mmCIF file as gemmi writes it, N, C-alpha and C atoms, coordinates in Angstrom:
data_model
loop_
_atom_site.group_PDB
_atom_site.id
_atom_site.type_symbol
_atom_site.label_atom_id
_atom_site.label_alt_id
_atom_site.label_comp_id
_atom_site.label_asym_id
_atom_site.label_entity_id
_atom_site.label_seq_id
_atom_site.pdbx_PDB_ins_code
_atom_site.Cartn_x
_atom_site.Cartn_y
_atom_site.Cartn_z
_atom_site.occupancy
_atom_site.B_iso_or_equiv
_atom_site.pdbx_formal_charge
_atom_site.auth_seq_id
_atom_site.auth_asym_id
_atom_site.pdbx_PDB_model_num
ATOM 1 N N . LYS Axp A 1 ? 147.181 54.437 -51.678 1 0 ? 1 A 1
ATOM 2 C CA . LYS Axp A 1 ? 147.371 53.117 -51.902 1 0 ? 1 A 1
ATOM 3 C C . LYS Axp A 1 ? 148.544 52.419 -51.899 1 0 ? 1 A 1
ATOM 4 N N . ARG Axp A 2 ? 148.27 50.593 -51.538 1 0 ? 2 A 1
ATOM 5 C CA . ARG Axp A 2 ? 149.246 49.968 -50.875 1 0 ? 2 A 1
ATOM 6 C C . ARG Axp A 2 ? 149.835 49.481 -51.884 1 0 ? 2 A 1
ATOM 7 N N . GLY Axp A 3 ? 151.201 48.483 -51.236 1 0 ? 3 A 1
ATOM 8 C CA . GLY Axp A 3 ? 151.823 47.591 -52.427 1 0 ? 3 A 1
ATOM 9 C C . GLY Axp A 3 ? 152.759 48.545 -52.663 1 0 ? 3 A 1
ATOM 10 N N . PHE Axp A 4 ? 153.72 47.374 -53.759 1 0 ? 4 A 1
ATOM 11 C CA . PHE Axp A 4 ? 154.82 48.01 -54.368 1 0 ? 4 A 1
ATOM 12 C C . PHE Axp A 4 ? 154.757 48.487 -55.769 1 0 ? 4 A 1
ATOM 13 N N . LYS Axp A 5 ? 155.477 49.655 -55.955 1 0 ? 5 A 1
ATOM 14 C CA . LYS Axp A 5 ? 154.967 49.941 -57.43 1 0 ? 5 A 1
ATOM 15 C C . LYS Axp A 5 ? 155.965 49.08 -58.731 1 0 ? 5 A 1
ATOM 16 N N . PHE Axp A 6 ? 156.901 48.74 -57.852 1 0 ? 6 A 1
ATOM 17 C CA . PHE Axp A 6 ? 158.232 48.222 -58.668 1 0 ? 6 A 1
ATOM 18 C C . PHE Axp A 6 ? 159.039 47.352 -57.613 1 0 ? 6 A 1
ATOM 19 N N . VAL Axp A 7 ? 159.111 46.093 -58.55 1 0 ? 7 A 1
ATOM 20 C CA . VAL Axp A 7 ? 159.719 45.169 -57.664 1 0 ? 7 A 1
ATOM 21 C C . VAL Axp A 7 ? 161.113 45.131 -58.9 1 0 ? 7 A 1
ATOM 22 N N . GLY Axp A 8 ? 162.457 45.228 -58.026 1 0 ? 8 A 1
ATOM 23 C CA . GLY Axp A 8 ? 163.393 45.025 -58.73 1 0 ? 8 A 1
ATOM 24 C C . GLY Axp A 8 ? 164.363 44.092 -58.208 1 0 ? 8 A 1
ATOM 25 N N . PRO Axp A 9 ? 165.899 43.82 -58.236 1 0 ? 9 A 1
ATOM 26 C CA . PRO Axp A 9 ? 166.792 42.936 -58.1 1 0 ? 9 A 1
ATOM 27 C C . PRO Axp A 9 ? 167.065 43.251 -56.46 1 0 ? 9 A 1
ATOM 28 N N . THR Axp A 10 ? 166.996 44.777 -56.155 1 0 ? 10 A 1
ATOM 29 C CA . THR Axp A 10 ? 167.332 44.884 -54.685 1 0 ? 10 A 1
ATOM 30 C C . THR Axp A 10 ? 166.367 44.471 -53.717 1 0 ? 10 A 1
ATOM 31 N N . ILE Axp A 11 ? 165.24 44.784 -54.373 1 0 ? 11 A 1
ATOM 32 C CA . ILE Axp A 11 ? 164.241 44.487 -53.131 1 0 ? 11 A 1
ATOM 33 C C . ILE Axp A 11 ? 164.157 42.91 -53.117 1 0 ? 11 A 1
ATOM 34 N N . ILE Axp A 12 ? 163.903 41.862 -54.444 1 0 ? 12 A 1
ATOM 35 C CA . ILE Axp A 12 ? 164.086 40.847 -54.627 1 0 ? 12 A 1
ATOM 36 C C . ILE Axp A 12 ? 165.503 39.989 -53.473 1 0 ? 12 A 1
ATOM 37 N N . TYR Axp A 13 ? 166.359 40.816 -53.536 1 0 ? 13 A 1
ATOM 38 C CA . TYR Axp A 13 ? 167.899 39.805 -52.738 1 0 ? 13 A 1
ATOM 39 C C . TYR Axp A 13 ? 167.952 40.406 -51.337 1 0 ? 13 A 1
ATOM 40 N N . SER Axp A 14 ? 167.051 41.671 -50.917 1 0 ? 14 A 1
ATOM 41 C CA . SER Axp A 14 ? 166.545 41.812 -49.606 1 0 ? 14 A 1
ATOM 42 C C . SER Axp A 14 ? 165.954 40.987 -49.061 1 0 ? 14 A 1
ATOM 43 N N . PHE Axp A 15 ? 164.469 40.364 -49.647 1 0 ? 15 A 1
ATOM 44 C CA . PHE Axp A 15 ? 163.83 39.567 -49.22 1 0 ? 15 A 1
ATOM 45 C C . PHE Axp A 15 ? 164.73 38.183 -48.889 1 0 ? 15 A 1
ATOM 46 N N . MET Axp A 16 ? 165.482 37.715 -49.747 1 0 ? 16 A 1
ATOM 47 C CA . MET Axp A 16 ? 166.037 36.52 -49.862 1 0 ? 16 A 1
ATOM 48 C C . MET Axp A 16 ? 166.819 36.602 -48.568 1 0 ? 16 A 1
ATOM 49 N N . GLN Axp A 17 ? 167.563 37.391 -48.334 1 0 ? 17 A 1
ATOM 50 C CA . GLN Axp A 17 ? 168.169 37.943 -46.969 1 0 ? 17 A 1
ATOM 51 C C . GLN Axp A 17 ? 167.6 37.331 -45.553 1 0 ? 17 A 1
ATOM 52 N N . ALA Axp A 18 ? 166.31 38.088 -45.649 1 0 ? 18 A 1
ATOM 53 C CA . ALA Axp A 18 ? 165.134 38.399 -44.553 1 0 ? 18 A 1
ATOM 54 C C . ALA Axp A 18 ? 164.91 37.058 -44.465 1 0 ? 18 A 1
ATOM 55 N N . VAL Axp A 19 ? 164.271 35.918 -45.714 1 0 ? 19 A 1
ATOM 56 C CA . VAL Axp A 19 ? 164.236 34.843 -45.21 1 0 ? 19 A 1
ATOM 57 C C . VAL Axp A 19 ? 164.94 33.838 -44.927 1 0 ? 19 A 1
ATOM 58 N N . GLY Axp A 20 ? 166.429 33.974 -45.105 1 0 ? 20 A 1
ATOM 59 C CA . GLY Axp A 20 ? 167.455 33.085 -45.344 1 0 ? 20 A 1
ATOM 60 C C . GLY Axp A 20 ? 167.892 32.009 -46.376 1 0 ? 20 A 1
ATOM 61 N N . MET Axp A 21 ? 167.442 32.76 -47.344 1 0 ? 21 A 1
ATOM 62 C CA . MET Axp A 21 ? 167.911 32.051 -48.721 1 0 ? 21 A 1
ATOM 63 C C . MET Axp A 21 ? 169.232 32.564 -49.13 1 0 ? 21 A 1
ATOM 64 N N . THR Axp A 22 ? 169.962 33.362 -48.504 1 0 ? 22 A 1
ATOM 65 C CA . THR Axp A 22 ? 171.231 33.832 -48.953 1 0 ? 22 A 1
ATOM 66 C C . THR Axp A 22 ? 171.929 33.866 -47.676 1 0 ? 22 A 1
ATOM 67 N N . ASN Axp A 23 ? 173.505 33.839 -47.716 1 0 ? 23 A 1
ATOM 68 C CA . ASN Axp A 23 ? 174.233 33.676 -46.3 1 0 ? 23 A 1
ATOM 69 C C . ASN Axp A 23 ? 175.394 34.496 -46.972 1 0 ? 23 A 1
ATOM 70 N N . ASP Axp A 24 ? 175.281 35.806 -46.466 1 0 ? 24 A 1
ATOM 71 C CA . ASP Axp A 24 ? 176.412 36.502 -46.846 1 0 ? 24 A 1
ATOM 72 C C . ASP Axp A 24 ? 177.676 37.179 -45.871 1 0 ? 24 A 1
ATOM 73 N N . HIS Axp A 25 ? 177.473 36.418 -45.022 1 0 ? 25 A 1
ATOM 74 C CA . HIS Axp A 25 ? 178.436 36.167 -44.189 1 0 ? 25 A 1
ATOM 75 C C . HIS Axp A 25 ? 179.799 35.478 -44.548 1 0 ? 25 A 1
ATOM 76 N N . THR Axp A 26 ? 180.579 36.331 -44.661 1 0 ? 26 A 1
ATOM 77 C CA . THR Axp A 26 ? 182.274 35.331 -44.896 1 0 ? 26 A 1
ATOM 78 C C . THR Axp A 26 ? 182.856 34.238 -44.001 1 0 ? 26 A 1
ATOM 79 N N . THR Axp A 27 ? 183.378 33.364 -44.959 1 0 ? 27 A 1
ATOM 80 C CA . THR Axp A 27 ? 183.464 32.047 -44.255 1 0 ? 27 A 1
ATOM 81 C C . THR Axp A 27 ? 184.577 32.218 -42.749 1 0 ? 27 A 1
ATOM 82 N N . ASP Axp A 28 ? 185.463 33.247 -42.492 1 0 ? 28 A 1
ATOM 83 C CA . ASP Axp A 28 ? 185.496 33.268 -41.296 1 0 ? 28 A 1
ATOM 84 C C . ASP Axp A 28 ? 185.067 34.524 -40.364 1 0 ? 28 A 1
ATOM 85 N N . CYS Axp A 29 ? 183.531 34.628 -40.597 1 0 ? 29 A 1
ATOM 86 C CA . CYS Axp A 29 ? 182.499 34.924 -39.548 1 0 ? 29 A 1
ATOM 87 C C . CYS Axp A 29 ? 182.316 33.959 -38.684 1 0 ? 29 A 1
ATOM 88 N N . PHE Axp A 30 ? 181.966 34.498 -37.488 1 0 ? 30 A 1
ATOM 89 C CA . PHE Axp A 30 ? 181.437 33.706 -36.345 1 0 ? 30 A 1
ATOM 90 C C . PHE Axp A 30 ? 180.239 33.329 -36.627 1 0 ? 30 A 1
ATOM 91 N N . ARG Axp A 31 ? 179.167 34.026 -37.586 1 0 ? 31 A 1
ATOM 92 C CA . ARG Axp A 31 ? 178.16 33.369 -37.457 1 0 ? 31 A 1
ATOM 93 C C . ARG Axp A 31 ? 178.084 32.547 -38.861 1 0 ? 31 A 1
ATOM 94 N N . TYR Axp A 32 ? 178.738 32.284 -40.005 1 0 ? 32 A 1
ATOM 95 C CA . TYR Axp A 32 ? 178.698 31.744 -40.968 1 0 ? 32 A 1
ATOM 96 C C . TYR Axp A 32 ? 178.582 30.107 -40.741 1 0 ? 32 A 1
ATOM 97 N N . GLU Axp A 33 ? 179.236 29.601 -39.634 1 0 ? 33 A 1
ATOM 98 C CA . GLU Axp A 33 ? 178.768 27.903 -39.262 1 0 ? 33 A 1
ATOM 99 C C . GLU Axp A 33 ? 177.501 27.953 -38.922 1 0 ? 33 A 1
ATOM 100 N N . GLU Axp A 34 ? 177.32 28.786 -38.3 1 0 ? 34 A 1
ATOM 101 C CA . GLU Axp A 34 ? 175.93 28.517 -37.234 1 0 ? 34 A 1
ATOM 102 C C . GLU Axp A 34 ? 174.711 29.083 -38.668 1 0 ? 34 A 1
ATOM 103 N N . ILE Axp A 35 ? 174.651 29.646 -39.452 1 0 ? 35 A 1
ATOM 104 C CA . ILE Axp A 35 ? 173.967 30.071 -40.212 1 0 ? 35 A 1
ATOM 105 C C . ILE Axp A 35 ? 173.778 28.828 -41.283 1 0 ? 35 A 1
ATOM 106 N N . ASN Axp A 36 ? 174.708 28.31 -41.432 1 0 ? 36 A 1
ATOM 107 C CA . ASN Axp A 36 ? 174.717 27.601 -42.273 1 0 ? 36 A 1
ATOM 108 C C . ASN Axp A 36 ? 174.383 26.15 -41.731 1 0 ? 36 A 1
ATOM 109 N N . HIS Axp A 37 ? 174.562 25.621 -40.797 1 0 ? 37 A 1
ATOM 110 C CA . HIS Axp A 37 ? 173.856 24.515 -39.833 1 0 ? 37 A 1
ATOM 111 C C . HIS Axp A 37 ? 172.468 24.559 -39.613 1 0 ? 37 A 1
ATOM 112 N N . SER Axp A 38 ? 171.809 26.128 -39.313 1 0 ? 38 A 1
ATOM 113 C CA . SER Axp A 38 ? 170.497 26.003 -39.15 1 0 ? 38 A 1
ATOM 114 C C . SER Axp A 38 ? 169.6 26.069 -40.97 1 0 ? 38 A 1
ATOM 115 N N . ILE Axp A 39 ? 170.07 26.247 -41.793 1 0 ? 39 A 1
ATOM 116 C CA . ILE Axp A 39 ? 169.76 26.172 -43.154 1 0 ? 39 A 1
ATOM 117 C C . ILE Axp A 39 ? 169.971 24.658 -43.617 1 0 ? 39 A 1
ATOM 118 N N . LYS Axp A 40 ? 170.874 24.031 -43.396 1 0 ? 40 A 1
ATOM 119 C CA . LYS Axp A 40 ? 170.704 22.189 -43.608 1 0 ? 40 A 1
ATOM 120 C C . LYS Axp A 40 ? 169.674 21.564 -42.751 1 0 ? 40 A 1
ATOM 121 N N . ASN Axp A 41 ? 169.532 21.853 -41.612 1 0 ? 41 A 1
ATOM 122 C CA . ASN Axp A 41 ? 168.642 21.618 -40.373 1 0 ? 41 A 1
ATOM 123 C C . ASN Axp A 41 ? 167.454 21.978 -41.248 1 0 ? 41 A 1
ATOM 124 N N . SER Axp A 42 ? 166.965 23.122 -41.339 1 0 ? 42 A 1
ATOM 125 C CA . SER Axp A 42 ? 165.87 23.375 -41.956 1 0 ? 42 A 1
ATOM 126 C C . SER Axp A 42 ? 165.157 22.604 -43.359 1 0 ? 42 A 1
ATOM 127 N N . VAL Axp A 43 ? 166.102 22.287 -44.231 1 0 ? 43 A 1
ATOM 128 C CA . VAL Axp A 43 ? 165.556 21.622 -45.621 1 0 ? 43 A 1
ATOM 129 C C . VAL Axp A 43 ? 166.084 20.336 -45.698 1 0 ? 43 A 1
ATOM 130 N N . ASN Axp A 44 ? 166.714 19.971 -44.314 1 0 ? 44 A 1
ATOM 131 C CA . ASN Axp A 44 ? 166.807 18.038 -43.955 1 0 ? 44 A 1
ATOM 132 C C . ASN Axp A 44 ? 167.95 17.95 -45.097 1 0 ? 44 A 1
ATOM 133 N N . ILE Axp A 45 ? 168.998 18.695 -45.723 1 0 ? 45 A 1
ATOM 134 C CA . ILE Axp A 45 ? 170.137 18.429 -46.366 1 0 ? 45 A 1
ATOM 135 C C . ILE Axp A 45 ? 171.082 17.268 -45.829 1 0 ? 45 A 1
ATOM 136 N N . LYS Axp A 46 ? 171.323 16.325 -46.368 1 0 ? 46 A 1
ATOM 137 C CA . LYS Axp A 46 ? 172.487 15.421 -45.222 1 0 ? 46 A 1
ATOM 138 C C . LYS Axp A 46 ? 173.445 14.917 -46.174 1 0 ? 46 A 1
């Protein structure tokens, strides 16, 4: 059998991280601004 037997908060949060919905980098991390910039560009926030 294929598929998930259970979908809980950990699986959902992992998915959100994988698709870029959440940015877990701290504000002093070198990747933080780069990721925020790409997120803003992908959803056209001005």
